[in-house]
C-alpha positions as CSV (number, residue, x, y, z in Angstrom):
1,X,0.0,0.0,0.0
2,X,2.8,2.4,0.9
3,X,4.7,1.6,-2.3
4,X,1.6,2.3,-4.4
5,X,1.1,5.7,-2.6
6,X,4.8,6.4,-3.1
7,X,4.6,5.6,-6.9
8,X,1.5,7.8,-7.2
9,X,3.4,10.6,-5.5
10,X,6.4,10.1,-7.7
11,X,4.3,10.0,-10.9
12,X,2.6,13.3,-9.8
13,X,6.0,14.8,-9.3
14,X,7.3,13.6,-12.7
15,X,4.1,15.0,-14.4
16,X,4.6,18.3,-12.5
17,X,8.3,18.5,-13.5
18,X,7.4,17.6,-17.2
19,X,4.6,20.2,-17.3
20,X,6.8,22.9,-15.7
21,X,9.5,21.9,-18.2
22,X,7.2,22.4,-21.2
23,X,6.1,25.8,-19.8
24,X,9.8,26.8,-19.3
25,X,10.7,25.8,-22.9
26,X,7.8,27.7,-24.4
27,X,8.7,30.8,-22.3
28,X,12.4,30.5,-23.4
29,X,11.4,30.1,-27.1
30,X,9.0,33.1,-27.1
31,X,11.6,35.1,-25.2
32,X,14.3,34.3,-27.8
33,X,11.9,35.1,-30.6
34,X,11.0,38.3,-28.9
35,X,14.7,39.2,-28.5
36,X,15.2,38.5,-32.3
37,X,12.3,40.8,-33.2
38,X,13.5,43.6,-30.9
39,X,17.1,43.2,-32.3
40,X,15.9,43.5,-35.9
41,X,13.5,46.4,-35.4
42,X,15.1,48.5,-32.7
43,X,18.9,47.6,-32.8
44,X,21.5,47.6,-30.0
45,X,20.4,51.1,-28.7
46,X,16.8,49.9,-28.3
47,X,17.9,46.7,-26.6
48,X,19.8,48.8,-24.0
49,X,16.7,50.8,-23.2
50,X,14.6,47.7,-23.0
51,X,17.1,46.2,-20.5
52,X,16.8,49.3,-18.3
53,X,13.0,49.1,-18.2
54,X,13.2,45.3,-17.6
55,X,15.4,45.8,-14.6
56,X,13.2,48.5,-13.2
57,X,10.1,46.3,-13.6
58,X,11.8,43.3,-12.0
59,X,12.5,45.4,-8.9
60,X,9.2,47.2,-8.6
61,X,7.0,44.2,-9.3
62,X,8.5,42.4,-6.4
63,X,8.3,45.5,-4.2
64,X,4.6,45.9,-5.1
65,X,3.8,42.5,-3.7
66,X,5.9,43.1,-0.6
67,X,8.1,40.2,-1.6
68,X,5.5,37.7,0.0
69,X,4.8,35.5,-3.0
70,X,6.7,32.5,-1.5
71,X,4.8,33.1,1.8
72,X,1.5,32.9,0.0
73,X,2.4,29.7,-1.7
74,X,3.5,28.1,1.6
75,X,0.5,29.2,3.7
76,X,-2.1,28.4,1.1
77,X,-0.6,24.9,0.7
78,X,-0.5,24.6,4.5
79,X,-4.1,25.8,5.3
80,X,-6.0,24.9,2.2
81,X,-8.0,22.2,4.1
82,X,-8.9,24.8,6.9
83,X,-11.3,27.3,5.2
84,X,-11.4,29.8,8.0
85,X,-7.6,30.0,8.5
86,X,-7.1,30.0,4.7
87,X,-9.5,32.9,4.4
88,X,-7.6,34.9,7.1
89,X,-4.3,34.1,5.5
90,X,-5.4,35.1,2.0
91,X,-7.1,38.3,3.2
92,X,-4.0,39.5,4.9
93,X,-1.8,38.7,1.9
94,X,-4.1,40.7,-0.3
95,X,-4.0,43.5,2.2
96,X,-0.2,43.7,2.1
97,X,-0.1,43.5,-1.7
98,X,-2.9,46.2,-2.0
99,X,-1.0,48.6,0.3
100,X,2.4,48.0,-1.3
101,X,1.2,48.3,-4.9
102,X,-0.9,51.4,-4.3
103,X,1.8,53.2,-2.4
104,X,4.4,52.3,-5.0
105,X,2.1,53.4,-7.8
106,X,1.7,56.9,-6.4
107,X,5.5,57.1,-5.8
108,X,6.2,56.2,-9.4
109,X,3.5,58.7,-10.7
110,X,5.1,61.5,-8.6
111,X,8.6,60.8,-9.9
112,X,7.9,59.5,-13.4
113,X,10.0,62.1,-15.1
114,X,13.0,61.6,-12.8
115,X,12.7,57.8,-13.3
116,X,12.6,58.2,-17.1
117,X,15.8,60.3,-16.9
118,X,17.6,57.8,-14.8
119,X,16.5,54.8,-16.9
120,X,16.6,56.3,-20.4
121,X,18.6,59.5,-19.9
122,X,15.7,61.3,-21.5
123,X,12.1,62.3,-20.7
124,X,11.1,61.1,-24.2
125,X,9.7,57.8,-22.8
126,X,8.3,59.2,-19.5
127,X,4.7,58.2,-20.7
128,X,5.9,54.6,-20.6
129,X,6.6,55.0,-16.8
130,X,3.0,56.4,-16.4
131,X,1.6,53.4,-18.3
132,X,3.6,51.0,-16.1
133,X,2.5,52.7,-12.9
134,X,-1.2,52.3,-13.8
135,X,-0.6,48.6,-14.7
136,X,1.4,47.9,-11.5
137,X,-1.6,47.2,-9.3
138,X,-3.0,44.8,-11.9
139,X,0.5,43.1,-12.2
140,X,0.5,42.6,-8.4
141,X,-3.0,41.1,-8.5
142,X,-1.9,38.7,-11.3
143,X,1.1,37.7,-9.1
144,X,-1.3,37.1,-6.2
145,X,-3.6,34.8,-8.2
146,X,-0.6,32.8,-9.6
147,X,0.8,32.4,-6.0
148,X,-2.6,31.1,-4.7
149,X,-2.9,28.7,-7.6
150,X,0.7,27.5,-6.9
151,X,-0.2,27.1,-3.2
152,X,-3.2,24.9,-4.2
153,X,-0.7,22.8,-6.1
154,X,-3.0,23.1,-9.2
155,X,-0.1,22.4,-11.6
156,X,-2.4,22.1,-14.6
157,X,-3.9,25.6,-14.1
158,X,-0.5,27.0,-13.2
159,X,1.2,25.7,-16.3
160,X,-1.8,26.4,-18.7
161,X,-2.1,30.0,-17.5
162,X,1.7,30.4,-18.0
163,X,1.7,29.0,-21.5
164,X,-1.4,30.9,-22.7
165,X,-0.3,34.2,-21.2
166,X,3.2,33.8,-22.7
167,X,1.8,33.2,-26.2
168,X,-0.8,36.0,-26.0
169,X,1.9,38.3,-24.6
170,X,4.3,37.4,-27.4
171,X,1.7,38.2,-30.1
172,X,0.8,41.6,-28.5
173,X,4.5,42.5,-27.9
174,X,5.5,41.5,-31.5
175,X,2.8,43.7,-33.0
176,X,3.8,46.7,-30.7
177,X,7.5,46.4,-31.6
178,X,6.9,46.1,-35.4
179,X,4.4,49.0,-35.4
180,X,6.1,51.4,-32.9
181,X,9.8,50.2,-32.8
182,X,11.5,51.3,-29.5
183,X,8.4,52.9,-28.0
184,X,6.4,49.7,-28.8
185,X,9.1,47.5,-27.2
186,X,9.0,49.5,-24.0
187,X,5.2,49.6,-24.0
188,X,5.0,45.9,-24.4
189,X,7.2,45.5,-21.3
190,X,5.1,48.0,-19.3
191,X,1.8,46.3,-20.0
192,X,3.2,42.7,-20.1
193,X,1.4,41.5,-17.0
194,X,-2.1,42.3,-18.4
195,X,-2.4,39.0,-20.4
196,X,-1.5,37.0,-17.3
197,X,-4.2,38.7,-15.2
198,X,-6.9,38.3,-17.9
199,X,-6.0,34.7,-18.5
200,X,-5.9,34.0,-14.8
201,X,-9.3,35.5,-14.1
202,X,-10.9,33.8,-17.1
203,X,-9.4,30.4,-16.2
204,X,-10.2,30.6,-12.5
205,X,-13.8,31.5,-12.7
206,X,-14.8,27.8,-12.9
207,X,-13.2,27.1,-9.5
208,X,-15.4,27.1,-6.4
209,X,-12.8,28.8,-4.2
210,X,-12.4,31.7,-6.7
211,X,-14.6,34.6,-5.9
212,X,-14.8,38.2,-4.6
213,X,-15.7,37.0,-1.1
214,X,-12.7,34.7,-1.0
215,X,-10.3,37.6,-1.7
216,X,-11.9,40.4,0.2
217,X,-10.0,42.5,2.8
218,X,-12.0,42.4,6.0
219,X,-9.7,42.4,9.0
220,X,-6.0,43.1,9.8
221,X,-4.3,40.3,11.7
222,X,-0.8,41.4,12.9
223,X,0.4,37.8,13.4
224,X,-0.5,36.9,9.8
225,X,1.2,40.1,8.4
226,X,4.3,39.4,10.5
227,X,4.5,35.8,9.2
228,X,4.5,37.2,5.6
229,X,7.0,39.9,6.3
230,X,9.5,37.3,7.4
231,X,9.7,36.3,3.7
232,X,10.2,39.9,2.5
233,X,13.8,40.5,3.4
234,X,15.6,37.9,1.3
235,X,13.1,38.2,-1.6
236,X,13.3,42.0,-1.8
237,X,17.1,42.1,-1.6
238,X,17.5,39.3,-4.2
239,X,15.0,41.0,-6.5
240,X,16.5,44.5,-6.2
241,X,20.3,44.0,-5.9
242,X,21.0,42.6,-9.3
243,X,18.7,45.0,-11.3
244,X,20.2,48.0,-9.4
245,X,23.7,46.9,-10.3
246,X,22.8,46.3,-13.9
247,X,21.0,49.7,-14.2
248,X,24.1,51.4,-12.7
249,X,26.5,49.7,-15.1
250,X,24.3,50.2,-18.1
251,X,23.8,53.9,-17.3
252,X,27.6,54.2,-17.0
253,X,28.2,52.5,-20.4
254,X,25.5,54.7,-22.0
255,X,27.1,57.8,-20.6
256,X,30.8,57.1,-21.2
257,X,30.6,54.9,-24.3
258,X,27.3,54.8,-26.1
259,X,23.8,53.4,-26.1
260,X,24.7,51.0,-28.8
261,X,27.6,49.5,-26.7
262,X,25.2,49.2,-23.8
263,X,22.9,47.2,-26.2
264,X,25.7,44.8,-27.0
265,X,26.3,44.1,-23.2
266,X,22.5,43.7,-22.7
267,X,22.5,41.2,-25.6
268,X,25.2,39.2,-23.8
269,X,23.1,39.2,-20.7
270,X,20.1,37.9,-22.6
271,X,22.2,35.2,-24.2
272,X,23.4,34.0,-20.8
273,X,19.9,34.1,-19.3
274,X,18.6,32.0,-22.3
275,X,20.8,29.0,-21.4
276,X,21.3,29.5,-17.7
277,X,17.5,29.3,-17.1
278,X,17.8,25.6,-17.9
279,X,20.1,25.0,-15.0
280,X,18.5,27.5,-12.5
281,X,15.0,26.1,-13.1
282,X,16.3,22.7,-11.9
283,X,17.7,24.5,-8.8
284,X,14.2,25.8,-8.0
285,X,12.3,22.6,-8.8
286,X,14.7,19.9,-7.3
287,X,17.9,21.3,-5.7
288,X,16.5,23.8,-3.3
289,X,13.7,21.5,-1.9
290,X,16.3,18.7,-1.6
291,X,18.7,20.9,0.4
292,X,15.8,22.1,2.6
293,X,14.8,18.6,3.6
294,X,18.4,17.5,4.5
295,X,19.1,17.7,8.2
296,X,22.5,16.0,8.4
297,X,25.4,18.2,7.4
298,X,27.4,15.3,6.0
299,X,24.5,14.3,3.7
300,X,24.3,18.0,2.7
301,X,27.9,17.9,1.7
302,X,27.4,14.7,-0.4
303,X,24.4,16.4,-2.1
304,X,26.5,19.4,-3.0
305,X,29.4,17.2,-4.4
306,X,26.9,15.1,-6.3
307,X,25.4,18.3,-7.8
308,X,28.8,19.6,-8.8
309,X,29.5,16.3,-10.6
310,X,26.4,16.9,-12.8
311,X,26.4,20.6,-13.2
312,X,30.1,21.2,-13.9
313,X,30.3,18.9,-17.0
314,X,26.9,20.3,-18.2
315,X,27.9,23.9,-17.9
316,X,31.3,23.2,-19.5
317,X,29.7,21.4,-22.5
318,X,27.1,24.3,-23.0
319,X,29.8,27.0,-22.7
320,X,32.1,25.2,-25.1
321,X,29.2,24.7,-27.6
322,X,28.3,28.4,-27.5
323,X,31.9,29.4,-27.9
324,X,32.3,27.2,-31.0
325,X,29.0,28.3,-32.6
326,X,29.0,31.9,-31.3
327,X,29.0,33.4,-34.8
328,X,25.8,31.5,-35.9
329,X,24.2,32.0,-32.5
330,X,24.6,35.8,-32.8
331,X,23.2,35.8,-36.4
332,X,20.2,33.6,-35.4
333,X,19.3,35.3,-32.1
334,X,20.2,38.8,-33.1
335,X,21.5,40.2,-36.4
336,X,24.8,41.0,-38.1
337,X,24.7,44.3,-36.2
338,X,25.6,42.4,-33.1
339,X,28.7,40.5,-34.4
340,X,30.8,42.8,-32.2
341,X,29.8,40.4,-29.4
342,X,31.8,37.6,-31.0
343,X,35.0,38.5,-29.2
344,X,33.2,39.3,-25.9
345,X,31.3,36.0,-25.6
346,X,34.3,33.9,-24.3
347,X,34.9,36.2,-21.2
348,X,31.1,36.2,-20.6
349,X,31.1,32.4,-20.6
350,X,33.9,32.2,-18.1
351,X,31.9,34.5,-15.8
352,X,28.8,32.3,-16.3
353,X,30.8,29.3,-15.3
354,X,31.8,30.8,-11.9
355,X,28.3,32.2,-11.4
356,X,26.7,28.8,-11.6
357,X,29.4,27.0,-9.6
358,X,29.0,29.7,-6.8
359,X,25.2,29.4,-6.9
360,X,25.4,25.7,-6.0
361,X,26.8,26.7,-2.6
362,X,24.7,30.0,-2.4
363,X,21.5,28.0,-2.3
364,X,22.6,26.5,1.0
365,X,22.0,30.0,2.6
366,X,18.4,29.9,1.5
367,X,17.8,26.3,2.4
368,X,19.3,26.7,5.9
369,X,17.6,30.1,6.4
370,X,20.9,32.0,6.7
371,X,19.0,35.2,6.2
372,X,21.6,37.9,7.2
373,X,24.4,36.1,5.4
374,X,22.4,36.0,2.3
375,X,21.3,39.6,2.5
376,X,24.7,41.0,3.2
377,X,26.4,38.9,0.5
378,X,23.8,39.9,-2.1
379,X,24.2,43.6,-1.3
380,X,28.0,43.5,-1.0
381,X,28.8,41.5,-4.2
382,X,26.3,43.4,-6.4
383,X,27.7,46.7,-5.2
384,X,31.2,45.4,-5.8
385,X,30.2,44.3,-9.3
386,X,29.0,47.7,-10.1
387,X,32.1,49.4,-8.7
388,X,34.5,47.0,-10.5
389,X,32.6,47.5,-13.7
390,X,32.7,51.3,-13.5
391,X,36.5,51.2,-12.7
392,X,37.4,48.6,-15.4
393,X,35.2,50.2,-18.1
394,X,37.4,53.3,-17.7
395,X,40.5,51.2,-18.4
396,X,39.3,48.6,-20.9
397,X,36.0,50.0,-22.2
398,X,33.3,47.3,-22.8
399,X,35.5,44.3,-22.0
400,X,36.0,45.9,-18.6
401,X,32.4,45.1,-17.5
402,X,33.1,41.4,-18.4
403,X,36.3,41.3,-16.5
404,X,34.4,42.7,-13.5
405,X,31.8,40.0,-14.0
406,X,34.4,37.2,-13.9
407,X,36.3,38.7,-10.9
408,X,33.1,39.3,-8.9
409,X,31.9,35.7,-9.3
410,X,35.4,34.2,-8.5
411,X,35.4,36.2,-5.3
412,X,31.7,35.2,-4.6
413,X,32.6,31.5,-5.1
414,X,35.5,31.8,-2.6
415,X,33.3,33.5,0.0
416,X,30.6,30.8,-0.5
417,X,33.2,28.1,0.1
418,X,34.2,29.8,3.3
419,X,30.6,30.2,4.4
420,X,29.9,26.5,3.7
421,X,33.1,25.4,5.6
422,X,32.1,27.5,8.6
423,X,28.6,26.1,8.6
424,X,30.0,22.6,8.4
425,X,32.6,23.2,11.2
426,X,29.9,24.9,13.4
427,X,27.5,21.9,12.9
428,X,30.3,19.4,13.7
429,X,31.3,21.3,16.9
430,X,27.7,21.2,18.1
431,X,27.8,17.4,17.8
């Protein structure tokens, strides 16, 4: 009987992983196609501006939800059989999101011209910031719905909504880019969450638990709010540190070199993201939950070593393949305009290698709830990356930012090794 239940659970897990894999592949393909369309119709300078807005949206969308999406998933999953407690949990989550998104919307509306100058070095696209501020509350609501669905472990709905909204978003974005070029690309990003919200609401109407009463804000429960806010620290820092560093670096490149050069660097980042997502998605689906369930430090060490034995050969093979076929990859993904990247890709790939090998250890901080170590390391190394990039760009121009990337992640890997060793020794001494 136990073995039958175990097999059913394993089959469900395999189905979930397969479905999530399909959604990830579709998202990656539509993302690459969108990158190609943007590259052809707006060129390197346009890609740089799109990168600026993308980083800004990444930060503010997490800030607008208060960084509690993981908390919503956890508590909905935990209380879904207790309707009263679930209602209280969901109400307070919605309250936090409503307050955060409304406040942030007003802040963006007040400073929209200043934000446009910081991101685009011009007020020409300030209307894009206004569009985004209006959509921000809807974006937060979409994120809320998706988190609730995830908490219910309704994988079919979760994956279906993801696939449909990606495809709808791709069609809308493509039309906007083709018709309005740079402005269209920025507008597509600004309103990108609307398809997800519409598809979510349409899809969820058939569920009994979905309704206005279920998601109404009725009472404030300080304990529930505090529970959620415990999730905010690491999430907000992780969501803001990288985009802030990239915005700073991109701004410096645009100011000291040119917008086109910033576009080449952004294209390199997108290339890395396109293949690294294959590895990082496995971190989220298998590696992090596995680390979280391990209690014995020696078993944890074995898991890390086993992961390295798989990940290192895979990342080396991928990097080597990209290096060999880099000319064709640039032509396929971008255009001949971007062939300048050909000589920059090798250094970027070295940085990617150290990034992934350091993340294998970095996930231990999340799994073992090393909150302050995680927060301080994220802030320090992203600030260091920005400072190194600014300094080395002055000496080596665009290759300087890639040297900074490699140096930063070599140092990060060294620190992660030290952190793991200290955690290991500390655990052993307790025994």
